Residue, then its C-alpha position, 0 to 999 in steps of 0.5 A: m500500500a502506498v503512503f503519501r507523506v508531506e514534508k514536516t516544516k510546521d504544524y506537526t507533533v513528535m510522539a512515541n509510538h507506544h500507545l499506538r502499538n498498545t493492543l490494550l487500548s481502543l482506537k478512541a483512546k489512541g486518538l484522544l491521547s494523540l490529540m492530548l499530546s499535540l496540545p500545549e501544556n497550558w491547555d484546558y485538559t478537562t472533559k469540558g475543554l476537550s469536548c469543545i474541540c472534539k465531536d464526541g460528547i462529555d460522557s464519551i470523552n470522560a469514559t475514554v479518559k478513564e480508560l487511559e487512566e486505567q492503562g497509566y497514560v493519564v494521571r488526574r489529581r485534585i488540587r487544594n487551595e491555601k484553605g485546604q479546599l479542593t479546586s481544579i484537577e491537574y492532568t499529567i499526560l504520559e507518552q509511556p505508562q508509568h505505574l507508581d510504586t505506592r505499594e512498595s513505598q508504604p511498607k518502608r514508611e510503616n516498618p519502623i513504626l511496626d517494629k517498636p515494641t511499645l505499640d505491640n504490647p497494648t494490642l496483645g494485652y487487651p484480648v488476653l484480659e477480656k477473654p476470661k470475662l466473656g468466657e467465664p459464664i460458658l465454662v461454668k456447669p449449668h447447675q452451678l450457674n444459679t446456685n453460686t450466689s457468691r459470684t454474682n457480683l463478679l459477673n456481668p449483669d447482662l450475662l446472668n440472663i443467659d440460658v446455658s441450655n440454649p446453645n443458639q442464644s447469643i451473648p450480649y456484648p457491650i455497646k462500646d465495642s460496636p463500630q462507630k457509625l459512619i457519616g453519610y459522605d464517608e460512604i462515597g469517599c469524601e471527607n466533608a460536605q464541601e467535598v461532596k458539593e464539589l464532586v457534584l458540581e464537577n459531575l454536572e459540568y456546572e460552569c457549562i450548564r450554568e450559562r443556559y440555566k440562570d435561574d435558581r432551579l439548578d442550585e436547588i437541584v445541587d443542594l438536593m443532591v448534596e443533602t441526599l448524598c450526605s444522608t446517614k439513613p440506611i434506607i431512602n424513600i423515593a416516590g413511596e418506595e424504599y431503596p438502600a441508601q448506597l443504591v440511591k447515592e450511586k445513581l445520583l453520582r452518575i448524574n451529568s449535564m445531560h441528565i439535568e437537561y432531561v430533568f428540566h425538560c420533564l419539569d417544563k412538559n409537566t402540566t399537573y400540580i406537584r404537591n411535593i416538589r422536593r420528592y418529585l425532583l429526587a424521584t426524577l433524578f433517581n430515575a434519570p440514568s435509567t429512563i433518559d434514553h427511553y424517553y428521547s427514543a419515544l419522542v423521536n418515534h412520536d415525531f416521525g411516526g415510527r419511520p426509520 
């Protein structure tokens, strides 16, 4: 096959062939990485910035960037300002993947701490002192449990009600040993409510869609999503149905700018009176990732009468 090349005097890019020869990368990933390598270092390497010079949408570019990130060609890191708040995302583009040896560096830092005998003694001592107290009622014979009244003051009052003839009865443990209850935003990997809000704004491409929706409805939706993601309830009610909080939060984290447009479109088309707008918005956001494609397909079929 003949290949016609031009003389490279300007407007050309020199890059390694590593990603072009990598069979683990899709064609879209190879093309996007080549495009990113051809851009200057001060370019806006965000999904919104890349979508301005690509035909693909934000969702398609975001999926491709994640593929490059998994293969080690792209590294994304959140930057904090002087107040410790998360701001923008710093992109590092690599011609050849470099996997950081974080697993090897961590043991080197922890070994000097683990070798100290002062930290080992307390952890080994507590189980030895607690086991005799919990095991004492079980080792006593059944006919001695209720007759030995001189030992009642030494036993835990909660353990005196145990029926030793029932082997399936559980032994009550002190409440202080139960694990500490997690805060709502701990389940999604955030440290505080501000990080949750910044994550929501990033997923929604807030600065981009803010230009189209200048009213307060967009901010109200953001507040509703942040409040739901920070909820500590194990069960969240959606349109009268109870769902696990983890499922609700996972679907809310999938919301992007296209889903917000879909929600506003549903609000504008709705002609019935909504008594509880908060519950209606939460139900629409929860169902948006599952119904958006079917909704627009139904509109197309209605407009064209089912014709291809």
